N, C-alpha and C positions, 0 to 999 in steps of 0.2 A: 498501375501507372509507374513508369520508371522514375526513380529519383536519382538525379545526377550526383556523382560524387563531388567532393570539394577538394581543391588543392591537389596534393600528391597522394590522395587516398587510392588504394587498390583493393580489390575484392576481399583479400584476406588480411590486409594490414590492420594494425591497431586503430581504434577509433579515438580521435582526439576529443577529450572530455573536459568540459568546464563545470564549474559549480557556483551556484548562488546560495549564500548562507552557509552554515556548517562550520563557522570559524570558532574562535576561542570561546569556551563555555558552552558549546553546543555538543550534545551527545550524538545526534543522528548523522551529522556530517562525516564523522570518522567511520561510522558504520557503512555509509554509502561508498566512501573511498575504498575501504577494505573489500567490500562486495564487488566493486567494479574491477579491482585488481586481481581477484582470486583466480579467475580463469584466463587472465592475460589478454583480454579483448580490448582493453582501454589504456590510454595514456593520459593522465591527468595533467593538463597544461595551463589552465587559466581559471581565474575565479574572482568574484566579488563576494568575499566570505563573511562580511559582517555589515551591520547597519551604519557604521561610521567609517570614514576613510582611514582613521588611525588604527582601529581594530582590524579592518580589512587588510591593511598593509602588514601588520604584525602576524596575522593569521596566515597570509599568503607566504610570508618569509618562513614561518614555522614549518610549513609543509613542502618547502622547497620550490615554490613557483618562481619563474624568472621575473625580475622586477617589472618588465614591460608587459607582463601578462597578469599583474595584480591590479584590479580595478576598484574604483570607489563605489560604483553602483552598477546595477544590471543594465541600465540604459546605455552607459558608455561602453560597457563590455560587449553588448550585442552589436553596436555600431562598429567598434574597432575590430572585433573578431570576424565580422562579415567581410571586412575590407582586406583581411590577410589571406595570402595564398595558403598558409598553413593554419587557417582559423579552425576553431572547434567545429566538429560535426554534431556533437550532442552536448546537452547541458543537463545537469542534475539540479533541481530546485528543491532545496531543503530548508526553506524559511518558514516562519509563522504563516498561517493560512492567508492573511490579507495581502501577501506579496505574490501568491501563486499566479493569479490571473494576469497581472501586468507583466511579470517576467516571462510567463509562457508565451503570451502574444508577441512580446518584443523579439524573442528568439525564433519563434515560428516565422515571423516576418523577415527575419535575417537568414532563413533557410536552414535552421538548426533543429535537429530532433530534440524532443523534450522528455526527460524522465523526472516526474514530479512526485513529491511526497504527498501522502493523504492527510486529511480529506482534500478534495479537489480545489475548493474555493471557499469564499465567505458565504455564498448563497447559491441557490439553484439558478437564479438569473445570471449571475456571474459565470457559472459553469457552462451555461448555454452559449454565452459569448465566447468562451474558450473553445467549445466544440466547433463553432463556426470558423474560428481561426485555424483549428486543426484541419478541417475539411478544405479550406481555401489553400492552405500551405502545401498539402500533399505529404507533409512530414509525419514521422512516427511520434505518437504520444503514448507514454506508458505511465501508469500510476503504481506506486510501490506499495500495494497491499501485499506485503512480503510473505504472509502466511500461505498464499497460493503457490509459493515456490517450494514448500516442503514436499519431499518425495511422497510421503504417505497421504498427504492431502491430495496430491495429484492422483494417487491410486484410488482414494475414496471417490473422487470425481468420476473416474472411469468405471468403478464398480457400480455406482448409482446409475450412470448412463447406460451400462450394459444390462441393467435390470436385475443385478444380483441381490438387491434388497427387496425386489418387488415394487409395488406401488408405495411411494413415500406417504406416510400418514402423520408422523410427528417429528418435529425438529426442536431440539433444546440446545441453545448456545449461551455461554456465559463468559464474561471477561472481567473478573474482579482484580483490583489492585488496592494497595493501602497507602500510597505515597502522599495523598492529599488529605488523609485523616486529620492531621494537624494542619495549621494554617501555613503550609509550606511556602505559599506565594509571598508571605511577609518576611521571609528569612533571607532574601537576596537570591533565591533560586530562580534564574531567568526562565527555565523551562516551565516552572509552575506559573510564573507571573503572566506570561502571554496566554497560557491555556485557560485562565480564568477571566480573561479580558475580552468582552464581546467585539471590540474594535479590531482585535488581531486574530481572534479565534473563530468568530462567527456566532451563530445562534446556538451552537451546541458546545458544551464543556466536555464531560466524559462521553457524552453522546457522539460528538464529532471525533474526539481523540481515539477512543477505543471501541465505542459502540459501532462505528462504521467498520472497524476491523471484524467484529463479530458478525455483523450483518453480511459483509462481503464474503467471509469464510463460508457461512451457510449458503449464500447464493451460489458460490462457486461449486460447492460439493453437490447440492441437490439439483441445481439447474432449473428451478421452478420459480416463477415470479411470485413475489409477495403482493397480494392485491390490496390489503388494508391492515392497519395496525392500531392498537389501543395502547397508549403510552402514559406512564407516570414518571415525570422528571422531578428530581428532588435536589435541593441545594442544602446540604447539612452543614457545610462550612459557613460560619457566621460572616455575613456581609457579602457572600459570593453572589455575583450576578448570573452565573451560569451553573448548570446542573453538575453535580458530582456523583450522582447515582441515577441509573436508568432501569426501569422495569417495564416490559411491554409484552403484549400478546400479538401473535402474527397469524393472519389468515392467508393461506396460499391459494393460487389460482386453481389448483387441482383438487381443492377441498382439504388439504393437509392443514394441520394446526401447529403452531410453534410458540416458543417463548424465548425472550432475550433479556439477559441481565448484564449490565455493565456498570461497574462501580470503581471509584478511586478512593473510597472511604471504607474499605472492608479489611480491617486488621487481620494479618496472617496470610494475606494473599499478595505475593510479589508480582506475579504476572500470570494469573490463573485462567488463561484461555482454554476452553473445553467445548467440544461439540459432540452431541449424540443424535444420530439419525435413525429413525425406526420406520421400516417398511413392512409390507405384508409377509415377506419371506425371511427377513433378517434385519439386524441392526449393526451400526458401526459406532465406536466411541474412540475419539482421538483427543489427547491432552498435550498441549504445547510444551509443558514442562518435561514431558517424556516423549519427544516427537518421533523417536525411532521405533515405537510400537503402536499398534492399533488393534483394538478388540473387534472381532467380527463374530456375531452370534446368530447363526442360522436357526430358524424356529425349530425347536424340538431337538437340537443337537448341542454338543458341548461347545463352549466358547473357545474360539481360536485366537491366538496372538499372532498377528501379522507383523513382520519386522521389515524395516527399511533395507532393501537390497537382498532380503532373505528368500527362502523357498516360496515359489509362487509369484515372485515379482513380475510385473508386466512392463511393457515399454513405457508407460506413463511415468512410473517412478524410477525405472532402471536408468533412463537417459539423464536424470538429474541427481543420480547417486554417484558420489566420487570415490568413496572408500568402502571396503568390505563391511558386511554386517558385524555388529558388536563394537565398531569404532564409531562413537557418537558423532552425528552431524546435527546442526541446529540452526540457530538464529542467523548467523552470518552467512551460512550456506544457503538458507532460504532466500535471503536478499540477493546473494550472488546468482542464484538460478534465475531470478527476474532479470538482473543485469545481463546475464549471458544470453537469455532468450531475446532480449531487446537487441543485443549486439548481433546475433545471428540474423535478425530481421533487417537491421541497418546494413550489414554486409551484403545481404541478398539484394537489398534495394539499390545498392551502388550500381548494379548491372541490370536492374529491372527484373530480377528473378523473384520467385516466391520463396519465403522462408522455408527451412527444412521442416519435414513432417514432425509434429509434436510441439513445435514452438508455440508458447502461449504466455501471455502476460496481461494484467489488467489494463484496460484502455480508457479513453475518454468517456465511453458509455458506462463503464463501471463507476467512474467518478460521478457521473450524473445520477446514477442510481443511488449512490451514497448521499448526494445532496438532496435528492427527493425524499430519501429516508429521514434525514435530519428535519427537513421542512414539515413532513407529515407528523413526526414524533412531537415536535414543538406545538403544532396545531392541535394534536390530540390531547396533549397534556394541559394546554390552556383551556380546553373544553372539558376538563375533569375526566380525562381518559376516554372520551368518545371516540368511536372508530373513525379513522381518517384514511382515505384512499391514497395510494402512492401514485 
């Protein structure tokens, strides 16, 4: 379906981008702005960057927004930008989870494409409401599960799809951190405070924050549905209402088995995302802390080290690699690859064309998978680890 361009947009022109959240004291807002700017597809022009008008004004001024494009809230921003000939075409929503649904629906109704941080929403029910809004609007919705933007993760996806590992039998994914080992939420850290608050985070703590990343990474690489899970959610921090440690078993639709561990109380782990996939022919191991290398172990042969952009690279990772092998690419570039693929889809949609071959990014359906994952894990844990269907 053709999506009409807005204002003075042309097929190859920069996309006018707005942002909700991501103001002073927020880590992820700056990451999104840097990622959007990296490949020169976007122009950041408007924002409601904080939860109070005063902070929003200061935050907008700090990043150079014009005074009349700094808004007090997303409702007034959606209305005002929709009325402008040069209004935004896309908006990045980088708020705590409880704002995602309202902001998404407001901008979709205003004819604006949405790029939303994960997890999708507060609940699966809320996520389904968002999907209905996406389908009604005809606009593009992308979810920033940024690890799917890493070149070697794209390559792993293609290798599994091509059968290079054989039939997938085992999947092991883990994502340990240590930043909530101490009661960080009591020290004035706003990032910790909302993540342990069910009203702003939803039913999952570490489960929603990083467990969904681990689940999405495995889902993207292996491409096989998880049919049921058995989960044990723990809250080691005194007085915490939400989990800070997650351990679970996975049963896949093809008979494969898996395990997932996500923790924010594991001293010595800064950001320890790791995945191992085992098939009947070979295995793959990828570690986010060293994202430019991946281990490929064909059965009965020596282990091979595959490098980003190196010998044997295919189109899946070559098209999202910017610099030669040996020059590290990482977190920001992974985010930028998501933003760039969304930009290519938006630019194609301006004229009713299909996106270029290879363009991919997490969608509303990936977000719903994440919400179903959270819901099933909470249900399973409350039933003392009983198997719960997704």
